[in-house]
C-alpha positions in Angstrom: -16.7 -22.7 47.5 -13.5 -22.7 49.5 -10.9 -20.0 49.3 -8.4 -22.4 47.6 -10.9 -23.3 44.9 -11.7 -19.6 44.3 -8.0 -18.8 44.0 -7.4 -21.7 41.6 -10.3 -20.7 39.4 -9.1 -17.1 39.3 -5.6 -18.3 38.4 -6.9 -20.5 35.5 -9.0 -17.5 34.3 -5.9 -15.2 34.4 -3.8 -17.8 32.4 -6.7 -18.2 29.9 -6.8 -14.4 29.4 -3.1 -14.2 29.0 -3.1 -16.9 26.4 -5.9 -15.2 24.5 -4.0 -11.9 24.6 -0.9 -13.6 23.2 -2.9 -15.1 20.3 -4.5 -11.8 19.5 -1.1 -10.1 19.6 0.5 -12.7 17.3 -2.3 -12.6 14.8 -3.3 -8.9 14.7 -0.5 -7.1 16.4 -0.6 -5.0 19.6 -3.8 -3.1 20.1 -1.9 0.1 20.6 0.7 0.2 17.8 1.8 -1.9 14.8 3.8 -5.0 15.7 6.6 -6.2 13.5 5.4 -8.8 11.0 1.8 -8.4 11.9 -1.2 -6.9 10.1 -2.2 -3.5 11.4 -5.6 -2.0 11.3 -5.7 1.8 11.6 -8.9 3.2 13.0 -9.9 6.4 11.2 -13.3 6.9 12.7 -15.9 4.8 14.5 -16.9 2.9 11.4 -13.9 3.4 9.0 -10.6 1.6 9.3 -7.5 1.1 7.0 -5.9 -2.3 6.9 -2.1 -2.6 6.4 -0.1 -5.7 5.7 3.5 -6.2 6.7 6.2 -6.6 4.1 9.4 -8.2 5.2 12.8 -7.0 4.0 14.2 -8.9 1.0 15.5 -8.8 -2.5 13.9 -9.0 -6.0 14.4 -8.2 -9.6 12.8 -4.9 -10.5 12.0 -3.9 -14.0 10.8 -5.8 -17.1 12.5 -8.5 -19.1 13.6 -7.9 -22.7 10.3 -9.2 -23.9 8.6 -6.2 -22.4 9.4 -2.5 -23.2 11.7 0.0 -21.5 12.2 -0.8 -17.8 15.7 -2.1 -17.3 15.9 -5.1 -15.0 18.1 -4.7 -11.9 18.4 -6.3 -8.5 17.0 -4.3 -5.6 17.5 -5.0 -1.9 14.8 -3.7 0.6 16.8 -3.6 3.8 14.0 -2.6 6.2 10.5 -4.0 6.7 7.4 -1.8 6.2 3.6 -1.9 6.0 1.5 -1.2 2.9 -2.2 -0.7 2.5 -4.0 -3.9 1.7 -6.3 -1.9 -0.6 -6.1 1.4 -2.4 -7.3 4.3 -0.2 -11.1 4.4 -0.4 -13.4 7.4 -0.6 -14.7 6.6 2.9 -11.2 6.6 4.3 -10.4 9.9 2.5 -13.5 11.5 3.9 -12.7 10.3 7.4 -9.2 11.9 7.3 -9.6 14.9 5.0 -13.3 15.7 5.3 -13.8 16.1 1.5 -15.1 14.2 -1.5 -12.9 14.8 -4.6 -13.7 11.7 -6.6 -15.5 11.6 -10.0 -16.9 8.1 -9.5 -18.8 8.1 -6.3 -18.8 5.1 -3.9 -17.7 4.8 -0.3 -15.6 1.7 -1.1 -14.4 2.8 -4.5 -10.8 4.1 -4.5 -10.5 7.8 -4.0 -9.3 9.5 -7.2 -8.9 12.9 -8.7 -6.3 13.6 -6.1 -2.8 15.0 -6.7 0.5 13.7 -5.4 0.5 16.7 -3.0 -3.0 15.8 -1.8 -1.9 12.2 -1.2 1.1 13.3 0.8 -1.1 15.7 2.9 -3.3 12.7 3.7 -0.2 10.7 4.8 1.1 13.6 6.9 -2.2 13.9 8.7 -2.1 10.2 9.5 1.5 10.5 10.8 0.6 13.4 13.1 -2.6 11.7 14.3 -0.8 8.4 15.2 2.2 10.1 16.7 0.0 12.1 19.0 -1.9 8.9 20.0 1.4 7.1 20.7 0.8 4.5 18.0 3.6 5.4 15.6 6.6 3.0 15.6 9.8 4.8 16.3 11.5 5.9 13.1 8.5 5.3 10.9 5.9 7.5 9.2 2.9 7.2 7.0 3.8 8.1 3.4 3.6 7.0 -0.2 5.7 3.9 -1.1 8.8 4.3 -3.1 8.7 2.7 -6.6 10.8 -0.1 -5.3 8.6 -0.8 -2.3 5.5 -0.7 -4.5 6.9 -3.1 -7.1 8.3 -5.4 -4.5 4.8 -5.7 -3.0 3.1 -5.9 -6.4 5.3 -8.8 -7.6 5.1 -10.6 -4.3 7.8 -13.1 -5.4 6.7 -13.3 -9.1 8.8 -12.4 -12.1 6.2 -12.1 -14.9 4.2 -9.2 -16.3 1.6 -9.4 -13.5 1.7 -10.6 -9.9 -0.4 -13.3 -8.3 -1.9 -15.7 -10.8 -0.4 -13.8 -13.7 -4.0 -13.4 -15.1 -4.8 -9.7 -15.3 -8.5 -10.2 -15.6 -8.5 -12.1 -12.3 -6.5 -9.4 -10.5 -7.5 -6.0 -11.9 -9.9 -3.6 -13.5 -8.5 -2.3 -16.8 -9.8 -0.9 -20.1 -11.1 -4.3 -21.4 -13.2 -5.2 -18.4 -13.9 -2.1 -16.2 -17.0 -0.8 -18.1 -15.2 2.6 -18.1 -15.4 3.2 -14.4 -13.7 2.4 -11.0 -15.0 -0.4 -8.8 -15.0 -1.2 -5.1 -11.6 -2.1 -3.8 -11.0 -5.8 -3.2 -13.3 -7.0 -5.9 -10.7 -9.0 -7.8 -8.2 -11.6 -6.5 -5.3 -10.6 -4.3 -1.7 -11.3 -5.1 0.4 -13.9 -3.1 1.0 -11.4 -0.3 -2.6 -10.4 0.1 -2.6 -7.1 -1.7 -5.6 -6.1 -3.8 -5.9 -3.9 -6.9 -2.1 -3.6 -7.5 -3.1 -3.9 -11.2 -5.7 -1.5 -12.5 -8.7 0.3 -10.9 -6.7 3.6 -10.3 -3.1 4.7 -10.9 -1.2 4.8 -7.6 1.1 7.7 -6.7 4.6 6.8 -5.5 7.0 9.0 -3.6 9.8 9.1 -6.2 10.6 11.9 -8.7 10.7 10.6 -12.2 13.8 10.7 -14.4 14.3 8.0 -17.1 18.0 8.6 -17.0 18.2 7.9 -13.3 16.5 4.5 -13.4 19.1 2.0 -12.0 20.7 -0.6 -14.2 22.8 -2.3 -11.5 22.2 -3.7 -8.0 20.9 -1.1 -5.5 19.6 -1.0 -1.9 16.5 1.0 -1.0 16.4 3.2 -4.1 14.3 6.4 -3.7 14.7 7.9 -7.2 16.4 11.2 -8.1 16.7 14.0 -5.6 14.6 16.4 -7.7 12.5 16.6 -10.8 9.3 18.0 -12.3 7.1 14.8 -12.3 6.3 12.1 -9.8 5.9 8.4 -10.6 2.6 6.5 -10.7 2.2 2.7 -10.9 -0.3 0.0 -11.5 -2.4 1.2 -14.4 -6.1 2.0 -14.2 -9.6 1.2 -15.4 -9.0 3.4 -18.4 -5.7 1.9 -19.6 -4.9 -1.3 -21.5 -3.2 -4.3 -20.2 0.3 -3.2 -21.1 0.1 -0.2 -18.8 -1.0 -2.4 -15.9 2.2 -4.5 -15.8 4.1 -4.8 -12.6 7.0 -2.8 -14.1 5.2 -0.1 -16.0 5.9 3.5 -15.0 3.8 6.6 -15.6 4.7 10.1 -14.5 2.9 13.4 -14.1 3.3 16.7 -12.2 2.6 16.3 -8.5 0.0 19.1 -8.8 -1.9 17.4 -11.6 -5.5 16.4 -10.8 -6.5 13.8 -13.3 -10.3 13.4 -13.1 -11.2 9.8 -12.3 -7.8 8.2 -12.7 -5.2 8.8 -10.0 -5.3 7.5 -6.4 -2.8 5.9 -4.0 -2.2 3.4 -1.2 -0.5 4.2 2.0 2.8 2.9 3.3 4.0 2.9 6.9 7.7 3.0 6.2 11.1 4.0 7.7 11.4 7.8 7.8 15.0 7.5 6.6 13.6 6.3 3.2 12.0 9.3 1.7 
C-alpha cells in the first residue's frame, strides 16, 4: 500500500473516531465531568454507578389546587439547571459510598432507608469531595439533597394533576394499597415524562429545606429554599406504607433531621448550584 493510501486511511479513521466521540459526548456527556443538558453516570465502584438526569431551568405551578388539601399554589421559577438522580439511592450505592447497610428491607437494588436527613447529607458531602478531588465536579455545583421546589418540579415534569406522568399512581409508585407492606427495587414502575422513577411511593425522600407551614410561599418566587432555620426537615413523595393522598406531587411531610424512621425514609441525590442551599 502506498504512503498516500496509508495516510488517507489514517485520516478517515481519525475523522470516524472524532465523529464517534462527538456522538458519545452529545448523548452521554463528557467522560470526565457532567455536560450541561446531558445524562451523567457517576461511578461509585467497579460495578456500582448512579445515574443522574439533567433538569433544565424553567417555571411551574407548585402546590395543590383547591380540590386537594393544604398546599397553596404559587408560581416558581427555577433559574439554573441541575441534575437529579434517575432513581432513589439504592442500598448498593449507599454501601459503595458509606460502607454500611442501615436498611430494614434488604436488597441491593431496593432504596436505602432507615437513614436520617443528616445521614443523607453526609452521603452527598462524600460524593462532592470525591468528585471534586477527581476533577469531575462542575464549577459552582455540589452534590446535595434537592430543594422542595427542585423536587416537585422534577416530580411534576410538566403536569399539573395530583400525580406526575400518566397520573395513574398504581402505574408509577408503590404505596399502601399495592406494596405488600415492603419496599421494592427502584425502577420497577413507570417513569414520569422526564424519565424519573419512584417519585411517588416506595420511600419518602428527604429534601434540603427546613419545614415551616407559615413560610410556604403564596406568591411568585424564584429558587425558593425554605426558611433559614427550624426543627424539622421536609420529605416528599410518600412511601410503601402510606395511602395515595400522601403520595401526591404536592404533599409535604416533615420530621427531625436526626429521626431514623425504620423502613420508611430515603432520598435521591441532586447535583445542583452551590448557591442554592
